[in-house]
N, C-alpha and C positions, 0 to 999 in steps of 0.2 A: 559639508559632508553629512551623511546620515549613517548612524550605526545600525546595520542590519542585525537585529537581535537573533540570537541563537534559539533553536528549538528547546534546548535543555539548559538547566542551571549547572554549569561545570563545577565539580567539586574535586579539587586536587587531593589525592590521598596523602597521608602522612609519609614523610620521607625519612629513611634511616640516616643516622649520623655517618659521615664519610669514613671515620675510623672503624665504626661497627660494620659498615658495609664491606670494607676491605678484609676485615677479620673473617666475616661469614663466607666471603668468596673463597678465601684460602681454606677454610674449614671444610667446605663442601666440594672444593675443587671445581668451581664454576666461575664464569665471567662475572665481573661486577654488575653488568646489565641484568643477568639472570638472578644474581644474588639479591638485588633490590626487589624483584618480583617474589622471591621466596620469603624474604623478610616480611613483606606485606601479607603473605599468607601464613605466617607463623610456622614456616618450615625451616627450622634452624638447627637440626641435628642430622647426621648422616643416616640414622635409623628412620627418621620421619621422611627424609628425601627418598630413600630406597623404597619405603612402603608406598609412597605416592606414585612412583614411576614404574614399579615392578609388581603388577597385579598377580594375585594368586587365588585360586578357588578356595584355598584353605581359609581365606578371610571372609568368605560368605557365611552368613548366619545359618544356623540349623533350621530347616524349613518346618520342623515339627514344633517350633516355638510359636508358629502362627496359630491363631485361634481356630479351633475346629478342624485343624489339618488332619488329625487322626481320623475324625469322622468322614471327612472328604475322601481320604485314601481308602478307607474301609468300604465306603459305598461304591466308589468307582471300581475298585478291585472286584467286589462282589458282582457288579453288573457285567464286567468282562468275563468272569468265571462262569456266570450263569447264561451267557449269550444274550443279554438284554440289549434292546435297541437304545443306544446312547446318542443324544443330539447335543452338540456343543453350540450354545447360543452366544454369538459374538456381537461385534459392532462394526460399523462401516468405515471407521477411520483407521489409520496405520496401527495404532495401539490395539484396536479391536481385531484387525486382520492378523497381526503377528501373534497376539495371545491365542487366537483361535487356532493358528497353525501350530504353535507350541503344544497346546493341549491335544490337538489331533495326533501329532507325532508321538507324544508321550503315551496316549492310550493305545495307539497302534503298536508301540514297542512292547506293551504287556499283553498283546494278543487281541485287543478290541478292534472293532470296525465302526468307529463313530461317524455319524453324519455331522455336517457343519451347516448352521443356518446363520446367514448374515442378513439382518433386517434391511429393508429398503427405507432410506431416509424419508421418502415422500409418502409411502403408504403405510409403513409399520412404525416409523419414528424410532427414537432412541430407547433402548432398554426393553424390559419385558412387555409384551403386547398380549392382551387377553385372547384376542382372536387367533393369534399365531400359536399361543400355548395350547389352545383347544384343538387346533389343527394338528399340532405335533402329537398330542395324546391320541387323537382319532386315527393318526397314521401309525400308531404302534410304539411311539417313544415311551420308554419306561423311566429313563433318567435324563434330565436336562442338566448340563453343566454350563453355567454362565461364565463368561470371561469378559472382563472390562465393563461389566454392568451387573445389575441385580440387587444391590443393597437398597435401592429406592423402589423396589418392585413388590412390596408387600401385598398390595391390592390384587396383583396378578398371581404371584407365587403361592400365597396361602390357599386360594381356591384350587389351584392346580394340585397342591399337595393333598388337599382334602378329597380331590377326585381320584387320587391314586397314582399320580405321576410325581415321582420324587425329583427334587431340585437341589443341586449343590451350587452355592453361590461363591464365585471368586471375583473380587472387585477391589478397587482402590479409591473410588470416588467418595465425596462427602457423605458422611453417615447421617441418615435421617433420625428423627426421634424414636421411631419404631422400625425395627428390622424385620425382615420376612422370617416366618417360622419354617425355614428350610432345613433339610437334613444337616447341612453345614453352611456356615457363613465364614469364609476365609477372607480376612481383611487385615492388612498390617496395622490399622489403627482401631481395631475392634475394642470397645470399651472394657471388655472382659479379658482382653489379650495382653501379653507382655512382650510383644515382638520389639526388638531393639531398634528397628529402623522403619519409620512409618511412611517413607516417601517412594515406595515402589510404584511403578506404573502397572497397568493392567497386564502387560507382557511380563513384567517382573513377578507379579503374583502367580501367573500361569507357570512361569519358569520354576518357582518354588514348589508348586504342586507337582510339576513334572519331576523335580528332584526327589520329592517324597515318594512318588509312585515308583520311581526306578531305583531308589536307594542309592543314587549317585548323581553327580552333577551332569546333566545332559548336554555335553559340549557340542553335540551336533545341532542344538537349537539355540546356542548362546548368541549367534548372530541375529536371530529374530528378537531375542530379548534386548539386544543393543538397539535395533531399529525402533522398537516400540518405546523404549526408554527415552531415546533422543527425541523422537517425534512428539511425545506427549509432554515435553518441556518440564519434566519433574527434576528434582534436585540431582545433580551429577556428583554426589558425594557418597561416602560410605560404600555399600555394596553396589549401588548403581554405577559408581565409577568403575568398579571391577568388571561388572557385566559389560559395560560399554567398551572398556579397553580391550578385553578379551574378544568380544564380539566383532569389533572393528578389525582386529588383527586377523580373525578368521576370514572376514570378507576380503581383506587385502590379499590373503595368500591362497585361499581355497573357497571362493564364493559358491554357494549352492547354485544349481542349474538355473533356477528362475531369476535369481539376483544377477547372475552373470549375464543373462540375456537382457535384463532391464538396464544394466550398466552399459551394455554394448549399444543399445538403441539410443541411450542418452548421451553417448559419446564420452563416457567416463572410464578412465583407466582404473581397474580394480585396485591397483597398487597405490593409488592416490586417495582412496576413500578415507574420509574423516567425518567428524560430526557435522561439518558444514555441507559435505556432499550429501549426507543423509537428510539434513534439514532443508536443503534447497534443491537437491537433485532427485533423491529417491522418494522421500516422503510425499512431496507434492504430486508426483505421478501416481502413487498408490492411492492417495486421498482423492484424486480426480475421479476415480471409479465411483465412490460413494456419493460424491458431490453431484454427479450427473446421472446416476442410475444405479445399476446392480453392481455391488462390490464383491460378490462371490468369486469372480475370476481372480481377485487378488489372492485369496487363500490357495486356489489352484496353482497360481504362478509361484507362490512361495513354497509349495510343498511338492511340486512335480519333479520327477526324475527324467522326464522325456524332453530331450533337447529341442525337438521340432515343436512340441506343444509350448514349451517355454518361449521360443522365438516368436511364435504366433501370438501368444498372450501378451508378451512384452511389447510387441509392435502395436497391439490394440490399446494397451495401457498408455503408451506414449502418445498415440493419436487422441485419446480422451483428454490427456493433459494439455495438449495443444489446443483442443477445443475449449477446455476450461480457461486457459490463458487468454484466448480471444474474447471469451465472455467477460472475464474480469476486466480486461483492458477497455472494452466497449462500455460496460456498465459504469466502471469507475470514472471514465471521462464524463459521462452524462451526470453521474451523481455529484462530481466535483463542480460541474457547471451550476447545478442547482444549489449546492452548498455556498457558492460564491455570489449568488444573486443578491441584489440590494436588501431584500427582506431578511434573508437568512444571515447576511453579514452582521446584522444587529443582534442576533440570537447567541446565547451562551451554549445552547444544545441544538441538535439537528434531528429532524425526522424527514427523510427523503423517500418518497414513495412514487412509484410509476408502474404502469402495466407493462408486461412483456419482459420483465427482468427474471432471470433464472434463479430460483430460490436457493439452489445448491451452492452458489458462489457469493451470496450476499454478505456472509460473515467476513470474507476476504475483502470485499468492497468496503464494508464498514471500517475495517482496519485501515485501509488506504485513506479513507476520508478523515479518520481521526488523526492519522499521521500528518496529513496535509494541513488540517485546520486546528488541531488541538482541542476539538470539541467532542463531547460524548455524542454518539450518532446511532440512530436506528435507520437501517436501509430495508425497505419493504417492497415486495412485489404486490401490485393490485391485481386481483383475480380478473379473469376475462369478463365476468358479469358486473365488475365495478363495485361489488358489495363489500368484499373483505380484503385485508392486506396482511401478508405474512412475510416474516423475515428475521433478521438478526440485528443485534446491537453490540457495539464495542465502546469502551469507556477510556477515561484517562485517570491517572493517579489522583486520589483524593475525592473521586466522585463514584460513590457506590451505586452502580447502575440498577441493580436489582432493587435496592431499597428506595431509590428515587422513583421507581415505577410502581411500587407497592400501593401507594394511595390511589392509583388509577386502575388497580387490578380488576375491578368490576367492569371496566370499559374494554377489557380484553377477554377473548374466548380461550386463549392459551397463553401461558406466561411461565417461564422458568429461566434459571440462570444463577449468576453470582455477581460479585462486585464489578468484574471487568467485562463480562459478556452475558447476553441474554438471547433467548429465542422467543418469539411471540407472534400471536395472531390477533387481529382486532377488526371490527367493522370500520370501513373507511370513514364513516360518519363520526367515529370517535378519535380520529387522529389528533384533532386540536385539543381534546380533553387530555390525552396522554402527553402531548407536548407541553401543555400547561403544567402538568405535574413535574415533568423534567426541568422546566425552566424555574419552577418554584424551588426545587431541590438545589438547582445550580446557584440560585441567589444566595443560598446559605453556604453550601459546601465549596463552591468555587469563588466565593466572595474575596477571600484573601489567599486563594490557592496560587502558589507560584508555579513556575515551570517544573516539569519532572526533572529529577536530578540525573546527571551523568557523571559517574565516577571516573575520574581521570587518574591513571596510574602514575604517570610522570610526564615531564616535559622532555622532549627529545631534540637534540641538535642534529644538523644535517649529517654529521659524521657517524651518527648512531643508526641511520637508516640503512642497514646492511642485511643481506640474506643470512649472514651468520647469526645475527641477533634474532631474526625470525625463527630460524631453526632451533635456537636455544629456547625460546619461549614456548615452542610447540611441545617441549618436554612436559609442560604443565597441562596439556590437553588430555582428554576432551574437555572443552569449555561448555558451560551451560549454567543453569541455576545452581548457586552454591559455589561455583568455580568459574567466575566470569572471565571472559576473554579480556586481556589488558587493552585499555584504550589510552592512547598517548596524545598529547597536544604538541603541535609544531607550528612555528612561525616562519613560513617560507620567505626567502628573499624575493622570489618571483614565481609566477604561475604561468605556464606556457601550454599551448596546444589545446585549449578548451574546445571540446566538440561533443555533440550529442550522438549517442549510440543506441542500438537496439532497434527492433522492428518498428516500434512506434516512437523512436527517438526519446524514450522515457528516461534514459540514464545519461550520465556525464562521464567523460574521461578527460583527464588533463595530466600535466606533469609538474612535479615539485622537485627541484634539485636533481633532475634527471630520472626521477622515479615516477612510474605511472600511478595515478590515483583513480579509482572507480567510485562514482557517487550514484548509487542505485536510487531510482525514483526522483532524481533531481534534474532531469533533462530540461524541463521548462525554465530552469533558473540559470541557464548558460550565460545569458546576458548579464545577470547580476554579478556572477563571478568574473566575467571578462571586464566588466566596468569597475570592479572593486579596486580601491587604491591600496588596500591592505587586507589580508585574509589570515585569520588564525584558524587552524584546522584541528578537529578531533578525529583521530584515525586509528584503525587497527592494522597490524602488519599482516601481509599475506604474500603468496608467491604465485607466479604465473609461468607456465611452461609452454613454449611455442617453438615448434620445429627443433625439438631436442634441447633447447636452451632454457634454463630456469633462471628467473630474475625476481627481485623483490617487487612487490606491488602493495599498494595501500588501499584500504576501503574507508570511505568517508562516513563518519558517524554524525558529524555536525560541523557547522562553521560559524565563525563570527566575522562578518564582513564590514569593512568601512567603505560604504558605497557612496557614489555621488548622488546628489539630490535628484538629478535628471539622468535617466538611463536612455541613451541614444539608440533607437532602433530604426532610424531613418534609412530608407533605400530609394534608389531612383524610381522603382515601380513596386507596388504592393506585392508581397510574397506570402505564401501560406505559412512560412516559418515565423512570420511576425505575429501570427494569431493562434499559435498552438498552445501557449501557456494558459494556466488556470487563473486568469486575471479578469478584471472588469474592463470591457472595451467601451470607451465613451466616444460618441459621435456628436459633432456640432450640427451637422446637416442630416435630417432624416432620410433624404434621398440617397445620400452616400451610404448610410446605414443599410438601406434596403439593397442597394447595388452590391455592396461588398459581402453582406451576409448570404446573398444568393451565390456568390462566387467562391467564398472560402468557408471552411469549417472552423468555427471559433472555439477555443478551449474554455471559454468562460462566458458569462452573460454579456449582452450588448445593451447599452442604454444611451439615452441622449444626455448630454452634459447638463442640460437644465434639470434633469431628474436625479442628479447625483446627490446622495445624502452627505451631510457634513462628515469630514474625516474618513472618507471612503478609502480603504487601502488598496494597493496593487492595481492602480488605474493605468490604462493605456489610452492616451489621446490619439485617436486614429486619423481624423481628418483635420482640415484647417478651419480655424475660426474666421468669422467674417470681419471681426474688428477686435481691438484691444479689450473692450468691455466684456465681450463674450469669453475671451481667454482668461481675463481676470476672474470672472464668475466661476469658471471651471476650476481654476487653480485654487480658489478659496475653499473648495469642497474636497480636494484630494489630500491624501496623506502621503508625504514624501517617504521614499523616492517615487517619482512618477516616470512612467515610460512614455516615449513619444515616437509616433510613426509619421504623423503629419502628411498623410498620403493625399494626393489630388490628381484628378484627371488632367492631363496636359492641356486640354482645351480650356479648362477653367483658368489657367495661368497665362493665357495668351496676352501679349502686350496691348496696351491701349492704342487705338488708332490715333495718328497725329492729325494736325489741323488740315493738312492737304488731303489725307485719306478720308477724313470726314467730309471734306468738300466734294470729293468724287462721289460719295454716297448721295449727298444732297442734290448734286447736279443730275445724277441718274434718276432720282425721284422726280425732279422737275421735268425731265424728258419723258417720263412715263407716268402721267397723271392717273390717279385712281389705281395706284399700284397695290396688288394683293400681297399682304404681308406673308402669306404662306409661300411666296416665291422668293423670299429673302436669300436662300442659298444661291439662286441664279444671279441675283444682284451682286452678292459677294464675289462670285466668280468673275462677273463682268468688270468689277472695279479692283480685282486682285487683292481681296481681303479674305479672312476666314469668316465663316458664317457667324461665329460668336462676335467678331469685331463689327460686322455689319449690323447685327441686332443691337449691340451696345450703342453704335452711332445713332440709330433710330431712337433708342431710349433717351439719349441726350437731347436730340432734336425735339422729341415730344415734350420733355420737361421744360425746355426753353421756348416752346411754342413756335418752333421753326416748322413743324409739321403738325397735321391733325390726323387722328386715327379714328375712323368711324366704321365700327364693325371690323371687317378684315381689310378695309381699304385705307391706304396712306396717301395723303395729298399735302403738297407744300403750301405753307402760308405765304402769300405773295408779299406781305408787308410785315415781317417779324421785327421785333425790337432787337437791335444788335446787342448781343451778350456774349462774352468769352465762354468757350465751351467748358473750361475748367471751373466755371462757377456753378455748373449744374450739380445738384446733390448726388445724382447717380454717378457722375464723373468723380467727384470727391471720394465717395464711398469705394468705388472701384480702385482708385489710385491708392487709397489707404490700405485696402485689402492686399493689393499686389506688393506693396512695400512690406507689410507684415508677413506675407507669405514668403517673400524672399529671405527675410531674416530667419523665419522658423525652419525653412528648408535648407538654407546654406550656411548659417552661422556655425562657427566651430563650437565644440562642446562647452567651452568656458563661457563664451558669449551667450549661448543658448540658455545655459544654466542661470546666468545672471538675469536674463530677460524674464524667465519663467518664475524664478524665486523672488523677484521683487514684489510679487503679489502676496 
């Protein structure tokens, strides 16, 4: 057996003493299951439990504690009073769209009529753009209010201020060494500020400005604050938790017109909206706008009061998201195939570049590749002229992607980011230089790096997999940074009904003790799970409602499989399903490789077995070897477990002709002197053999000198030396091949495993 290693290093959390757990459950009037989760979060008093579950706006911090808030409020209020033209300068992601919408509604509430400018990812880039600022000023803008950007825009904002256009910056991103000389810089972590909570999102900062402008908490915009906070993956603690709890409650009970329309086209019941709905249902749809083009319709959708306009916009947003999903699916498949080719398989890091890839989705693709391979990855689109490559990078824990690329910054024309993500542009000629820098950094930082850790809350028994326990733990929601969703480990007695689901069959669904499990992105590993002798699963609890019935469901985070050394994928005929996975497909015969790669779409690279590198992982042996030595050579280069298909054209497996059948061929040739070998199909028909059998008989006769072949003509030797047919090498080789093929195609799994692993 082979232990299929998990993606993560599972770390079981400290568990409370049973007596202490019982006492806490009684004290808080909760179940022991929930009490364990509360103990781990240090919620051990009725007061702490009430504060955690019952959000109040009174617990939000005073917005005037934010640095420069007084200046920001004064300047915006003056602009409204004086009828100045105000432009809100946002960003194209969900945090930028929601913060723009919050600021728009706040300024409108005090009598202003602001414009909103959402930059184009491809032409304007992120943050202040000098050309855009000049255009805004020439168009009459007197005050720019930035949301979710601006602190890094000194080079643009300072000249704009000097030219007479005022700028108020509201932002939450990393603070540079030098801040812009704006009218105000509102930032929760400003070095001269004393705000008690530094993890606000852009929407959170905009919400605080709105609160200060209105003199009260703008409850009509708290739903937008929740969306931006969840989508930007900031800490869901302190006042962020309050914003999200109250905002989600508003969406569930009285969603704004645009959100209601978006939920409807997405097939989501507003009453079920939670942080997962936002993260996987709402946010990707809104983000799709900026990824593929103009994101301005996102603000219109979020702020409209017109039902018909909202329906139209929501339908378009949904269509853009479907387009984005298709692009991600297609490019991810291509990128993973490149990531798994023999050359990249030996690398610690990856640079995957190809022309025709949409730049707006390359960050998502990079994340998919990192998740599948565990390697820091850059995914780049090569421009039509072949000169430059532009894209995004994602990293793994312990590998600071930005710092690893810094030594090669002169090889790039644009470069920015942080430890886990970067955006960059470079000449194609410099790809190898940049990759060398990444590999050099990996040799140090990933040398002893283990797997990323997965915090496991507790081990669950089958009797604890209940809808009641799921409903209990949902009292701890919303989950996110600072308040992680509980992950449990289970050891199922059996796993049933493994099947691939989704448009591209990208996901898995199976049952454990009668409960459905969904494994996103693991569709290609269906055979591994089916073949496993034992599986230990790391899961999160969820629920599923279908036709009015709600049941428990689980989501897979990771697994530890005890897998067989040989994974049997043999079928009577080759099927597309056998070749979808992101594996290395190895062929013994180049002719079979050509034939099958023309017929099927392979999910990974195809190679000849003779070209396999030592210890190549995730190999699929596609066709049949000619002999034991070829099989041994291939098996000596694969890393177990190995998958086997052993496909063959039925004509290749036709039985050897016997002595009488060969005699009929020889007799026919005697009767037809000077026989043209191109007419062998006619000969075969005449003697009631297959064409392959007739050709084989002639090959045996030729080796034993029973016949001569001169050019295309075959003639019988009148005085051959009598020799048994089975002494011909071609006969022996064919007999050996058929015997081996029979074993490889028909042996049961145990016998097949023993045969292959002996090497």
